[in-house]
C-alpha positions in Angstrom: -0.2 -0.1 0.1 1.5 3.2 -1.2 0.5 6.1 1.5 0.5 9.8 0.9 1.5 11.3 4.1 4.9 10.5 6.7 5.2 7.4 8.2 6.7 7.4 11.8 9.3 5.3 11.3 12.9 3.8 12.0 15.6 5.9 10.1 19.0 7.3 10.6 19.5 10.0 13.0 22.3 12.1 13.6 22.4 11.1 17.3 22.5 7.7 15.9 19.2 6.5 18.0 18.4 4.0 15.7 16.2 2.5 18.4 13.5 5.1 18.4 11.1 6.3 15.6 11.1 9.2 14.3 9.6 12.1 11.4 11.6 14.7 10.1 10.8 18.1 9.3 12.3 20.5 6.4 12.3 24.0 6.6 13.4 27.0 5.0 13.6 30.6 5.9 14.6 33.8 4.7 18.1 35.1 5.0 17.0 38.0 6.1 15.5 38.1 9.4 15.0 34.1 9.7 11.5 34.1 8.7 9.8 30.6 8.2 9.0 30.5 4.3 8.5 26.9 3.6 8.0 23.9 5.6 7.6 20.4 4.8 7.0 16.8 6.9 9.2 13.7 5.7 8.8 9.9 7.0 11.2 8.9 9.4 13.1 7.1 6.8 13.4 9.6 4.3 17.1 10.0 3.4 17.9 13.8 3.8 20.0 14.0 0.9 16.6 13.4 -1.6 14.9 16.4 0.1 16.7 19.4 -1.3 15.8 19.4 -5.0 12.4 19.5 -4.1 12.4 22.5 -1.8 14.7 24.3 -4.2 11.7 23.8 -6.7 8.8 24.8 -4.1 11.4 27.8 -3.3 11.8 29.0 -6.7 8.3 29.4 -7.1 7.8 31.0 -4.4 11.1 33.7 -5.4 9.8 34.4 -8.6 11.7 36.1 -11.3 14.0 37.7 -9.5 15.6 34.1 -7.9 17.3 33.0 -4.4 20.8 32.2 -3.1 20.0 28.7 -1.3 22.2 28.3 1.9 22.1 24.8 3.3 24.2 22.1 5.0 26.3 19.4 3.7 23.3 16.9 2.8 22.6 19.2 -0.1 26.3 17.8 -1.7 25.7 14.8 -3.8 26.1 14.6 -7.2 22.3 14.7 -8.2 21.5 17.3 -6.1 24.5 19.7 -7.5 23.9 19.0 -11.1 20.0 19.6 -10.7 20.7 23.2 -8.8 23.5 24.0 -11.5 21.0 23.0 -14.2 18.3 25.3 -13.1 20.7 28.1 -12.5 19.8 28.2 -8.6 22.6 29.9 -6.9 23.8 27.9 -3.6 26.1 27.7 -0.6 26.5 24.4 1.4 29.7 22.9 3.0 31.6 19.8 2.2 30.8 16.9 3.9 33.7 16.0 5.7 34.7 12.6 4.2 34.7 14.1 0.8 38.0 15.9 1.7 40.7 14.5 3.7 42.6 15.8 6.3 45.9 15.8 4.8 44.6 18.3 2.1 43.6 20.6 5.0 47.1 20.0 6.7 49.3 21.2 3.6 47.4 24.3 3.1 49.3 27.2 4.2 47.4 29.4 6.6 49.7 32.6 6.3 48.6 33.3 2.8 44.8 32.9 3.5 42.6 36.3 3.4 41.3 37.1 6.8 37.7 37.8 6.3 36.5 41.2 8.0 33.6 39.9 9.9 32.8 39.5 13.2 30.3 36.7 14.8 27.7 38.3 16.9 28.7 36.1 20.1 32.1 38.3 19.6 31.3 41.7 19.0 31.5 42.6 23.0 35.3 40.8 23.2 38.4 42.5 23.2 39.6 42.1 19.3 42.7 39.9 20.6 39.7 37.1 22.0 37.4 37.0 18.8 37.3 34.1 16.2 39.2 35.2 13.1 38.4 33.7 9.7 40.5 32.8 6.9 39.6 31.9 3.3 41.4 30.3 0.0 39.6 29.3 -3.0 40.2 26.1 -5.6 37.6 23.9 -7.3 36.0 20.6 -6.1 34.8 18.0 -8.6 32.1 15.6 -8.2 31.5 12.1 -10.2 28.3 11.0 -11.2 27.5 7.4 -10.1 28.0 6.4 -13.7 31.0 6.9 -16.0 29.1 8.6 -18.5 27.9 10.9 -16.1 29.4 14.8 -16.7 32.1 15.5 -13.8 31.2 18.7 -12.2 33.5 21.5 -11.3 32.3 24.0 -8.6 33.8 26.8 -6.7 35.0 25.9 -3.4 36.0 27.8 -0.8 38.4 26.8 2.3 37.6 28.3 5.3 40.0 28.4 8.7 38.2 29.2 12.1 40.3 29.8 15.0 37.4 29.0 16.8 36.6 25.6 15.5 40.6 24.7 15.6 40.7 25.4 19.5 37.5 23.3 19.8 38.8 20.3 17.8 42.1 21.0 20.0 40.1 20.7 23.1 38.2 17.6 21.8 41.4 15.7 21.1 42.9 16.7 24.2 39.8 15.4 26.2 39.8 11.8 24.3 43.5 11.3 24.6 43.4 12.2 28.4 40.5 9.8 28.6 42.2 7.1 26.8 45.2 7.2 28.6 43.8 6.7 31.7 41.4 3.8 30.6 45.2 2.0 28.8 46.9 2.6 32.3 44.1 0.8 34.1 44.5 -2.3 31.5 48.7 -2.0 31.6 48.2 -1.9 35.5 45.8 -4.9 35.6 47.8 -6.8 33.3 48.0 -10.5 34.4 45.6 -9.5 36.8 42.1 -11.0 37.6 40.6 -9.0 34.5 43.5 -9.1 31.9 45.1 -12.6 32.6 45.6 -13.2 28.7 46.4 -11.6 25.8 43.3 -12.1 24.1 41.6 -10.1 26.8 44.0 -7.4 26.5 43.5 -6.5 23.1 39.9 -7.1 23.3 39.7 -4.1 25.9 42.2 -2.0 23.7 39.8 -2.7 20.8 37.1 -1.1 22.9 39.1 1.6 24.0 40.3 2.6 20.5 36.4 2.5 19.0 35.0 4.9 22.4 37.8 7.3 22.7 38.6 7.8 18.8 42.0 6.9 19.1 42.4 4.4 16.5 44.9 6.4 13.9 47.3 7.5 16.5 47.6 4.4 19.1 50.3 2.0 19.3 50.4 -1.2 21.5 52.5 -4.0 22.0 51.2 -6.7 24.0 53.5 -9.2 25.3 55.1 -11.1 28.2 57.9 -10.2 30.8 61.2 -12.7 31.9 58.6 -14.2 34.4 55.8 -15.2 31.6 53.7 -12.4 32.8 51.3 -10.8 30.3 52.2 -7.3 29.8 51.0 -3.9 27.7 53.2 -1.1 26.7 51.2 1.8 24.8 52.1 5.1 23.4 50.3 7.8 21.0 51.8 8.2 17.8 53.2 11.9 17.7 53.5 12.3 14.1 49.8 11.3 13.7 48.8 13.9 16.4 50.7 16.5 14.9 49.3 15.7 10.9 45.2 15.9 12.9 46.5 19.2 14.6 47.6 20.5 11.2 44.3 20.3 9.6 42.5 22.1 12.5 40.0 24.6 11.9 39.5 24.2 8.6 36.3 23.1 6.2 35.3 23.9 2.6 32.1 25.6 1.5 30.6 24.8 -2.3 29.0 27.5 -4.3 27.6 28.1 -7.5 28.0 32.1 -6.6 30.6 33.4 -9.5 33.4 35.6 -8.1 31.7 38.6 -9.4 28.6 38.0 -7.3 30.8 37.3 -4.2 34.5 36.7 -3.2 35.6 34.1 -0.9 35.0 36.0 2.3 31.6 37.1 1.4 30.7 33.6 0.7 31.3 32.9 4.0 29.5 35.6 5.4 26.9 34.8 3.4 26.7 30.9 4.5 26.8 32.0 8.3 22.9 32.9 7.6 22.7 29.2 7.5 22.5 29.6 11.5 18.9 31.1 11.8 17.5 27.7 10.4 18.6 25.9 13.2 17.5 29.0 15.7 13.9 28.4 14.1 13.9 24.5 14.4 14.7 25.3 18.1 11.5 27.6 18.3 10.0 24.5 16.8 11.2 21.8 19.5 11.5 23.8 22.4 7.7 23.7 23.9 6.5 20.1 23.0 10.0 18.3 22.1 9.0 17.6 18.5 10.9 14.7 16.7 14.4 15.3 14.9 14.6 17.3 11.9 16.4 18.2 8.5 16.8 19.7 5.5 18.3 23.0 7.0 17.7 25.6 4.2 17.6 29.5 4.0 16.5 31.5 1.2 17.9 35.3 0.1 18.5 37.4 -2.4 22.0 36.9 -4.4 24.3 39.8 -4.0 
């Protein structure tokens, strides 16, 4: 039986609570003032990436002849979505999914040649200039390959953004993970050959759990062995080179846009993208009184510059 209404069902929520059923909501607001102008409800199993084109078509009807700028989250960035937006001539800005740009690429970027953006977040306006978050930008191109060999390769303008605030947050999160992993590993090392970790298999299994829960798979190095008395031992350390490489990529992320350099320079693209937060605030307004189910397809609209 085919239903014409959203169905509450299991899906793929961002918080990974796959044990809970959900319904999804898509919302679009104006870039000026964050006023809601478009909303749709989707079934719990609907893929967020598949909701973009429908929203784009609805917003084109609302915008009429002047056109509009679509600012969305990373779920916009798929080959099908970008191809549809480019074919429709719809200007857009969206962050590139993290998996599409390797940390090694960001680590190789030269922060010294990046341009400082003359913009201050509202949360920093009352702070001393030395304490404000600083944004820097570079520009290159991003390519997307279609699912079929005959699909044309899409080339899109890419803005590479570095945020000192993001960098500080990532450094703090890494330090927290390493501290907790160290505490867990020390317990295993100190308890080796004891009641709970008396075999190499048990130690290896526990290390596997720590590696996964603390997110240290890339940098953790361990050695399980035996001492002269035949007792099971554990030695471990974090690979400093790996940590240095990860730190070099801190603070960087990328935005894709169909805006031309004449319409917006890299700094202006970033400022336009920052308006996307107004959608999240409208979602909070919706959820606060009655704790609505999870929402998706965050989108803002505005006239192109």
